[in-house]
C-alpha positions as CSV (number, residue, x, y, z in Angstrom):
1,X,38.5,-26.4,-80.8
2,X,35.8,-26.0,-78.0
3,X,38.3,-24.2,-75.9
4,X,39.1,-21.7,-78.7
5,X,35.3,-21.1,-79.2
6,X,35.0,-20.5,-75.5
7,X,37.8,-18.0,-75.5
8,X,36.3,-16.2,-78.5
9,X,32.9,-16.0,-76.8
10,X,34.5,-14.7,-73.6
11,X,36.4,-12.0,-75.5
12,X,33.3,-11.1,-77.4
13,X,31.3,-10.8,-74.2
14,X,34.0,-8.7,-72.5
15,X,34.2,-6.5,-75.6
16,X,30.4,-5.9,-75.5
17,X,30.5,-5.0,-71.8
18,X,33.4,-2.7,-72.4
19,X,31.6,-1.0,-75.3
20,X,28.5,-0.7,-73.3
21,X,30.3,1.2,-70.5
22,X,32.1,3.4,-73.1
23,X,28.9,4.3,-74.9
24,X,26.9,4.8,-71.7
25,X,29.5,6.3,-69.5
26,X,27.7,9.6,-69.1
27,X,24.4,7.9,-68.2
28,X,26.1,5.6,-65.7
29,X,28.0,8.4,-64.0
30,X,24.8,10.5,-63.9
31,X,22.8,7.6,-62.5
32,X,25.4,6.9,-59.8
33,X,25.7,10.6,-58.9
34,X,21.9,10.8,-58.6
35,X,21.9,7.8,-56.2
36,X,24.7,9.3,-54.1
37,X,22.9,12.6,-53.9
38,X,19.7,10.9,-52.8
39,X,21.6,9.0,-50.1
40,X,23.2,12.2,-48.9
41,X,19.8,14.0,-48.8
42,X,18.2,11.1,-47.0
43,X,20.8,11.0,-44.2
44,X,21.0,14.8,-44.1
45,X,17.2,15.1,-43.7
46,X,17.3,12.4,-40.9
47,X,20.0,14.4,-39.1
48,X,18.0,17.6,-39.6
49,X,14.9,15.9,-38.1
50,X,16.9,14.6,-35.1
51,X,18.3,18.0,-34.4
52,X,14.9,19.6,-34.8
53,X,13.4,17.1,-32.3
54,X,16.2,17.9,-29.8
55,X,15.6,21.6,-30.3
56,X,11.9,21.3,-29.7
57,X,12.5,19.1,-26.6
58,X,14.9,21.6,-25.2
59,X,12.5,24.4,-25.8
60,X,9.6,22.6,-24.2
61,X,11.7,21.8,-21.1
62,X,13.0,25.3,-20.8
63,X,9.5,26.9,-21.2
64,X,7.8,24.6,-18.7
65,X,10.6,24.8,-16.1
66,X,10.6,28.6,-16.2
67,X,6.8,29.0,-16.1
68,X,5.3,31.2,-13.5
69,X,2.2,33.4,-13.1
70,X,4.3,36.4,-14.1
71,X,5.1,35.0,-17.6
72,X,1.8,33.2,-18.3
73,X,1.1,35.0,-21.5
74,X,4.6,34.4,-22.9
75,X,4.5,30.7,-21.9
76,X,1.2,30.3,-23.7
77,X,2.6,31.9,-26.9
78,X,5.8,29.8,-26.8
79,X,3.8,26.6,-26.3
80,X,1.4,27.4,-29.1
81,X,4.5,27.6,-31.3
82,X,5.5,24.1,-30.3
83,X,2.0,22.8,-31.0
84,X,2.2,24.3,-34.5
85,X,5.5,22.4,-35.0
86,X,3.3,19.3,-35.2
87,X,5.8,17.2,-33.3
88,X,4.2,13.9,-32.2
89,X,5.6,14.1,-28.7
90,X,5.9,17.7,-27.6
91,X,3.0,19.2,-29.5
92,X,0.4,17.2,-27.5
93,X,2.4,17.8,-24.3
94,X,2.4,21.5,-24.9
95,X,-1.3,21.6,-25.3
96,X,-1.8,19.5,-22.1
97,X,0.4,22.0,-20.2
98,X,-1.7,24.9,-21.6
99,X,-4.9,23.3,-20.5
100,X,-3.7,22.0,-17.1
101,X,-2.4,25.4,-16.1
102,X,-5.3,27.4,-17.7
103,X,-2.9,29.5,-19.8
104,X,-5.6,30.2,-22.4
105,X,-9.3,30.8,-21.5
106,X,-10.7,31.0,-25.1
107,X,-12.2,27.6,-25.9
108,X,-12.1,28.3,-29.6
109,X,-8.3,28.7,-29.4
110,X,-7.9,25.4,-27.4
111,X,-10.1,23.6,-29.9
112,X,-8.1,24.9,-32.8
113,X,-5.0,23.6,-31.1
114,X,-6.6,20.2,-30.6
115,X,-7.4,20.2,-34.3
116,X,-3.7,20.8,-35.1
117,X,-2.8,17.8,-32.9
118,X,-5.6,15.5,-34.3
119,X,-5.7,16.4,-37.9
120,X,-2.3,17.7,-38.8
121,X,0.2,15.9,-36.6
122,X,1.5,12.5,-37.4
123,X,0.4,10.4,-34.4
124,X,0.1,6.8,-33.5
125,X,-3.6,5.7,-34.0
126,X,-4.3,5.3,-30.3
127,X,-2.6,8.5,-29.4
128,X,-4.8,10.3,-31.9
129,X,-7.9,8.6,-30.4
130,X,-6.7,9.7,-26.9
131,X,-6.6,13.3,-28.1
132,X,-10.0,13.0,-29.6
133,X,-11.3,11.8,-26.3
134,X,-9.4,14.6,-24.4
135,X,-11.0,17.2,-26.8
136,X,-14.5,15.8,-26.0
137,X,-13.8,15.8,-22.3
138,X,-12.6,19.4,-22.5
139,X,-15.8,20.4,-24.3
140,X,-18.3,18.2,-22.4
141,X,-19.6,20.8,-19.9
142,X,-20.9,23.2,-22.5
143,X,-21.5,21.1,-25.6
144,X,-24.8,19.9,-27.0
145,X,-25.4,16.2,-27.9
146,X,-24.6,16.6,-31.6
147,X,-21.3,18.5,-31.0
148,X,-20.1,16.0,-28.5
149,X,-21.0,13.0,-30.7
150,X,-19.3,14.6,-33.7
151,X,-16.1,14.8,-31.8
152,X,-16.3,11.3,-30.4
153,X,-17.7,9.4,-33.3
154,X,-14.3,8.4,-34.8
155,X,-13.5,6.7,-31.5
156,X,-17.0,5.3,-30.8
157,X,-17.2,3.8,-34.3
158,X,-13.7,2.2,-33.9
159,X,-12.2,-0.7,-31.9
160,X,-10.0,1.7,-30.0
161,X,-8.9,1.1,-26.5
162,X,-10.5,4.5,-25.8
163,X,-13.9,3.4,-27.1
164,X,-15.2,2.5,-23.6
165,X,-14.0,5.9,-22.3
166,X,-15.9,7.7,-25.1
167,X,-19.0,5.7,-24.4
168,X,-18.8,6.4,-20.7
169,X,-18.5,10.1,-21.4
170,X,-21.6,10.1,-23.5
171,X,-23.5,8.0,-20.9
172,X,-22.6,10.4,-18.1
173,X,-23.4,13.4,-20.4
174,X,-27.0,12.1,-21.0
175,X,-27.3,11.2,-17.3
176,X,-26.5,14.8,-16.3
177,X,-29.1,16.0,-18.8
178,X,-31.7,13.6,-17.2
179,X,-32.0,11.7,-20.4
180,X,-32.0,8.3,-18.7
181,X,-32.9,6.1,-21.7
182,X,-30.1,7.4,-23.8
183,X,-27.7,7.2,-20.8
184,X,-28.7,3.6,-20.3
185,X,-28.1,2.7,-23.9
186,X,-24.5,3.9,-23.7
187,X,-23.9,2.2,-20.4
188,X,-25.2,-1.1,-21.9
189,X,-22.8,-0.7,-24.8
190,X,-19.9,-0.5,-22.4
191,X,-21.1,-3.6,-20.5
192,X,-21.4,-5.6,-23.8
193,X,-18.1,-4.3,-25.2
194,X,-15.5,-7.1,-25.5
195,X,-12.3,-4.9,-25.1
196,X,-13.7,-2.4,-22.6
197,X,-11.6,-1.0,-19.9
198,X,-12.4,-3.2,-16.9
199,X,-12.7,-0.4,-14.4
200,X,-15.1,1.6,-16.7
201,X,-17.1,-1.6,-17.4
202,X,-17.4,-2.2,-13.6
203,X,-18.6,1.4,-13.1
204,X,-21.1,1.1,-16.0
205,X,-22.6,-2.0,-14.3
206,X,-22.8,-0.2,-11.0
207,X,-24.5,2.8,-12.6
208,X,-27.0,0.5,-14.4
209,X,-27.8,-1.5,-11.3
210,X,-27.9,1.5,-8.9
211,X,-29.4,4.3,-10.9
212,X,-30.9,2.9,-14.1
213,X,-32.5,-0.4,-13.1
214,X,-36.1,-0.7,-14.0
C-alpha cells in the first residue's frame, strides 16, 4: 500500500515537472539563451580588452623607440592619443615620456593630461596618489601656495605612502619662499608621521636641526 502511494506521488511529481517544462518552454529557452549571450559577450569583451592592451603596448613601444628630435611633434601627438586611451599602464608612461623629453612646453596642456590620468583613468589608489604628487612637483616652481595645496591635499589628507613626499614638497616650497614658520610646520609633520618614508624623515630632521632650529 505504502509502496503504491509512493509510486503515485513520484509519478505525480514527474508529471508536474513535465508540465512545467512544457508550459514554460519558451521562457526557459529564452532565459538560457540570454545567459549564453551574456557569457559570450563577457568573454568577447575580455578578449577585446586584451587585444586593445596589446595594441596600446605595441604603439607605445614603437613611438618611444622611434622618437628623435626630428619627429618631436608627431611623437607628442601620438603619445597624447595614448594618454586619452585611459590605459592604467601606458597612459601614465606616455605622459612621463612627454615630460621627461620636453615634448610639450605648454603647462596647461600637461596639466590637462595629468587630469586625464588622475580623474579619468582607472588606477590603483597609490598610483593615483603618485600622479597627484608628480603633478604638484611639475607645477611647484611657478605655483602659489593655494594652487599647490589644492593639488596635494588629497594625498596630504590621506594615509598614502606618498604623504611624506607631499609634505616635504610643501615644506621646501615654503622654505624657498622664506616662510620659515610654515616650512617648519610641514617638516615637523614629516618627523611625527608614523609611516613616513625613512629617507625623507631623516632629511626633514636634518633640515629642522640645521636650518630651522630656534
